[in-house]
N, C-alpha and C positions, 0 to 999 in steps of 0.2 A: 608771540613767539619771537625770540631774538633772531636778528639777521645773521646769517652764516656767510662768512667771506668766501667759503669754498663754492658757493653758488653764484658768485659774480661772473659775468662774461669776461672773457680775456681776448686779447689780440697779440700778435707778434710784431715787434718793431721792425720795419724793413731795413733800418740802418744797422742796428746792433744785433738783431736776431733774438733778443730777449723777450719773454712774454710779459705783458703788463695787464693789470685788472682794471675794471670799471671803477670810476671814482664819482662821488656825488657831484663834484663840480663839472663833470662831463655829461651829466644826465641828459641835457637837451641837445648835445652835439656829439654823442658817442659814435654815431655813424661817420662823422667827419674826422674823428681822432685817428691819426696815423702813427704818431711817434710817442715813445715812452717818456721823452724828455723834451722840454722846450729848446734845448741846445741843438737838437737834431733838426729842428725846423729851419734853422738859418741856412741860406744857400751856400755860404762859404764853408760851413761845417761838412756838408755832403762831399766836398772835394777832399777833405782831410779825414773823413770817417774811416776809410779802410786802414789808414795809418794808426789812428787812435785805437781802433778795435784790435789791431794786431798787437799794439803796445799793451793793451789791457790783458789780452790773452797771454802774452809772454810774461808779464808780471805776475799773473795768477799761476801759471804752470811752472815757471822757473824755480820757486822755492821747493817744489815737490820732486824735482828731478834728482836722480841719484847720479853720482860721478861715475 
């Protein structure tokens, strides 16, 4: 039976709030995985994360706003 991606466990990244799924490379350390991206593991990034996330939201929302 083929493996279904919809059956994979998921977690939510505490920095960006986006969900991310289990990956084969995390098989042995899945309980320790916290972030969806290596970039978020850097201590300096956590200081700038709110600014980065706000920027991403604004660049996503702005094209859909009506005047």
